[in-house]
C-alpha positions as CSV (number, residue, x, y, z in Angstrom):
1,M,0.0,0.0,0.0
2,S,1.3,3.4,-0.9
3,A,2.4,5.8,1.9
4,L,1.0,8.6,-0.3
5,L,-2.6,7.5,0.2
6,L,-4.8,8.0,3.3
7,T,-6.2,4.8,4.9
8,E,-8.7,6.7,7.1
9,R,-11.5,9.1,6.4
10,F,-10.0,12.6,6.1
11,V,-11.8,15.6,7.7
12,A,-10.6,19.0,6.5
13,V,-11.8,22.4,7.6
14,F,-10.8,25.9,6.5
15,P,-9.0,28.1,9.0
16,S,-11.6,30.8,8.4
17,L,-14.3,28.4,9.6
18,V,-12.3,27.7,12.7
19,R,-12.0,31.4,13.4
20,A,-15.7,32.0,12.7
21,L,-16.8,29.3,15.1
22,G,-14.1,29.8,17.7
23,G,-12.5,26.3,17.7
24,L,-11.5,23.2,15.8
25,P,-14.2,20.9,17.3
26,E,-16.9,23.4,16.3
27,A,-15.6,23.6,12.8
28,A,-15.1,19.9,12.4
29,I,-18.7,19.1,13.6
30,T,-20.2,21.8,11.4
31,Q,-18.2,20.5,8.4
32,E,-19.2,16.9,9.0
33,I,-22.9,17.8,9.2
34,H,-22.6,19.9,6.0
35,Y,-21.0,16.9,4.2
36,Q,-23.8,14.6,5.3
37,L,-26.3,17.1,4.1
38,Q,-24.7,17.0,0.6
39,V,-24.7,13.2,0.4
40,G,-27.9,12.2,2.2
41,G,-30.7,13.4,4.5
42,R,-34.3,14.2,3.9
43,D,-36.4,17.3,3.1
44,H,-38.7,18.8,5.7
45,D,-40.2,22.3,6.1
46,G,-38.3,23.6,3.2
47,H,-34.9,22.5,4.5
48,R,-32.6,19.5,4.2
49,W,-32.0,17.5,7.4
50,V,-29.8,14.7,8.5
51,P,-29.9,12.5,11.6
52,A,-26.9,12.6,14.0
53,T,-26.1,11.6,17.5
54,A,-23.1,12.3,19.7
55,R,-21.9,8.8,19.1
56,D,-22.2,9.1,15.3
57,L,-20.2,12.3,15.2
58,S,-17.6,11.0,17.7
59,E,-16.9,8.0,15.5
60,A,-16.8,10.0,12.4
61,L,-14.4,12.7,13.7
62,G,-12.4,11.0,16.5
63,I,-13.7,13.6,19.1
64,S,-14.9,12.3,22.4
65,P,-18.6,12.0,22.9
66,D,-18.4,14.5,25.8
67,S,-16.8,17.1,23.6
68,V,-19.2,16.4,20.8
69,S,-22.2,16.9,23.1
70,R,-20.9,20.2,24.6
71,T,-20.0,21.5,21.2
72,C,-23.3,20.6,19.6
73,R,-25.2,22.4,22.4
74,Q,-23.0,25.5,21.9
75,L,-23.5,25.5,18.1
76,R,-27.3,25.0,18.6
77,D,-27.5,27.8,21.1
78,S,-25.6,30.1,18.7
79,G,-28.0,29.3,15.9
80,V,-25.5,27.6,13.5
81,L,-27.1,24.2,14.1
82,V,-30.8,23.7,14.2
83,T,-32.6,20.6,15.5
84,A,-36.0,19.1,14.9
85,N,-37.9,15.9,15.7
86,P,-40.4,15.5,12.9
87,E,-43.0,12.8,13.4
88,A,-42.5,11.7,9.8
89,F,-38.9,11.0,10.7
90,Q,-39.8,8.6,13.5
91,R,-39.2,11.3,16.2
92,R,-35.4,11.0,15.9
93,T,-33.3,14.2,16.2
94,W,-32.4,15.6,12.9
95,W,-30.0,18.5,12.1
96,R,-29.5,21.2,9.6
97,I,-27.2,24.2,9.3
98,D,-28.4,27.8,9.3
99,Y,-26.0,29.0,6.6
100,D,-27.1,32.6,6.9
101,R,-26.2,32.5,10.6
102,L,-22.9,30.9,9.8
103,D,-22.0,33.6,7.2
104,H,-23.1,36.3,9.7
105,L,-20.7,35.0,12.3
106,A,-17.9,34.8,9.8
107,K,-18.4,38.5,8.8
108,T,-19.0,39.9,12.3
109,P,-15.8,40.7,14.1
110,N,-15.6,39.9,17.8
111,R,-15.7,43.2,19.8
112,D,-13.6,41.6,22.6
113,G,-10.6,41.3,20.2
114,G,-10.3,37.5,20.5
115,N,-11.6,34.8,18.4
116,A,-15.3,34.3,17.8
117,K,-15.8,31.6,20.4
118,S,-17.2,33.9,23.1
119,Q,-19.5,35.5,20.5
120,V,-20.9,32.2,19.4
121,A,-21.5,31.1,23.0
122,K,-23.3,34.3,23.9
123,S,-25.3,34.8,20.7
124,P,-29.0,34.0,20.9
125,N,-30.4,31.4,18.5
126,P,-33.0,33.2,16.4
127,N,-34.2,30.0,14.7
128,R,-33.9,27.5,17.5
129,E,-36.7,24.9,17.0
130,N,-38.3,23.2,20.0
131,A,-36.7,19.7,20.0
132,K,-38.3,17.1,22.3
133,S,-36.6,15.3,25.1
134,S,-35.0,12.8,22.8
135,T,-32.6,15.6,21.7
136,V,-31.0,15.7,25.1
137,I,-30.9,11.9,25.4
138,E,-29.2,11.5,22.1
139,L,-26.7,14.3,22.7
140,Q,-25.8,12.8,26.1
141,E,-25.0,9.3,24.8
142,G,-21.8,8.2,26.4
143,E,-21.7,11.2,28.7
144,Q,-23.4,10.0,31.8
145,K,-21.6,11.0,34.9
146,P,-21.4,8.4,37.7
147,S,-22.0,10.7,40.6
148,T,-22.4,14.1,42.1
149,V,-19.5,16.4,43.0
150,N,-19.0,14.7,46.4
151,G,-19.6,11.2,45.0
152,A,-17.0,11.9,42.4
153,V,-14.4,11.8,45.1
154,V,-15.4,8.3,46.0
155,V,-15.4,7.2,42.3
156,T,-11.9,8.7,41.8
157,A,-10.6,6.8,44.8
158,F,-12.0,3.6,43.3
159,V,-10.6,4.3,39.8
160,D,-7.1,5.3,41.0
161,R,-6.8,2.2,43.3
162,F,-8.1,-0.1,40.5
163,K,-5.5,1.2,38.0
164,E,-2.8,1.0,40.6
165,V,-3.6,-2.7,41.4
166,Y,-4.5,-4.0,38.0
167,Q,-2.7,-1.6,35.6
168,Q,-5.9,-1.0,33.6
169,E,-9.1,1.0,33.7
170,P,-12.1,-0.5,35.5
171,D,-15.2,-1.4,33.7
172,R,-17.7,1.5,33.2
173,Q,-20.5,-0.5,34.7
174,L,-18.4,-0.8,37.9
175,I,-17.7,2.9,37.9
176,G,-21.4,3.7,37.4
177,R,-22.4,1.4,40.3
178,I,-19.9,2.9,42.6
179,G,-21.1,6.4,41.7
180,R,-24.8,5.6,42.3
181,D,-24.2,3.9,45.6
182,A,-21.8,6.7,46.7
183,K,-24.5,9.3,45.9
184,R,-27.1,7.4,47.9
185,M,-24.9,6.7,50.9
186,I,-23.7,10.3,51.1
187,G,-27.3,11.3,51.2
188,E,-27.8,8.9,54.0
189,G,-25.1,10.6,56.0
190,K,-22.3,8.1,55.6
191,P,-18.9,9.7,56.2
192,I,-17.0,10.5,53.0
193,E,-13.7,9.3,54.4
194,Q,-15.1,5.8,55.1
195,L,-16.8,5.7,51.7
196,I,-13.4,6.4,50.1
197,L,-11.9,3.5,52.1
198,A,-14.8,1.3,51.0
199,A,-14.2,2.3,47.3
200,Q,-10.6,1.4,47.6
201,Q,-11.6,-2.0,49.1
202,C,-13.9,-2.5,46.1
203,A,-11.0,-1.9,43.8
204,D,-8.8,-4.3,45.7
205,D,-11.5,-7.0,45.4
206,A,-12.4,-6.1,41.8
207,H,-16.1,-5.6,42.4
208,G,-18.6,-2.7,42.6
209,N,-20.5,-3.5,45.8
210,L,-19.8,-0.4,47.8
211,P,-22.3,-1.1,50.6
212,S,-20.7,-4.5,51.2
213,A,-17.2,-3.0,51.2
214,Y,-18.4,-0.3,53.5
215,T,-19.6,-2.8,56.1
216,K,-16.3,-4.8,55.6
217,T,-14.1,-1.8,56.4
218,L,-16.2,-1.0,59.5
219,K,-15.9,-4.6,60.8
220,S,-12.1,-4.7,60.0
221,G,-11.6,-1.6,62.1
222,R,-9.7,0.3,59.4
223,K,-9.2,3.9,60.3
224,S,-11.7,6.3,58.7
225,E,-9.1,8.2,56.7
226,P,-7.9,7.5,53.2
227,R,-4.3,6.7,52.4
228,G,-2.2,9.9,52.5
229,F,-4.4,11.7,55.0
230,A,-2.4,10.7,58.0
231,G,0.8,12.5,56.8
232,I,-1.2,15.6,56.0
233,R,-2.8,15.6,59.5
234,E,0.7,15.1,61.1
235,F,2.1,18.0,59.1
236,L,-0.8,20.3,60.2
237,E,-0.4,19.3,63.8
238,E,3.4,20.1,63.7
239,A,2.7,23.4,62.1
240,K,0.5,24.6,65.0
């Protein structure tokens, strides 16, 4: 095979498009939807539409689903992308580009002196169509967070210990289970330090049963402070 030929799908964007939208992910997603509009899609309400989910765009562009979701929301809020859920299209979320809005952003200088990203984020969408709840669901594919802010500390303790012990990432289902249980147990008043110890115990035993590990750490008499806290406490006491 010749080294002169590309073996993967090639995505190219003009620098002027990057400047107009304020970033490379914004330009890449808009360019990809434009390409799909040229080769497929369906007509509705006088416009051409194509279906797209965060997962579809992530696979096409190599951008993470999280980044795709955030960027699509920003482009939709700015008016560059428009969504609809026509009944005739089986209620899926379909997309089109407001080319007039895109040209307006390209011609309007940013008064703050930087790139156009802040302008895109702050601009109202004059043509935003009311998409149904499936829009949010499809955009958030692969983006579900396992816990709240406090629960994230417990999840982090689990993931870090698991990688330390097994030299690989834990399964996403285990992470999600730890996060859900941590959120519930924090709401029940369980001490965060003991939950961190329990999460580390789950990682040591390669399972996601946080309540069981919590009970186990209590019965074993392990101190209710995660590894590394003791040295910090001693340092603070000496500094008094």
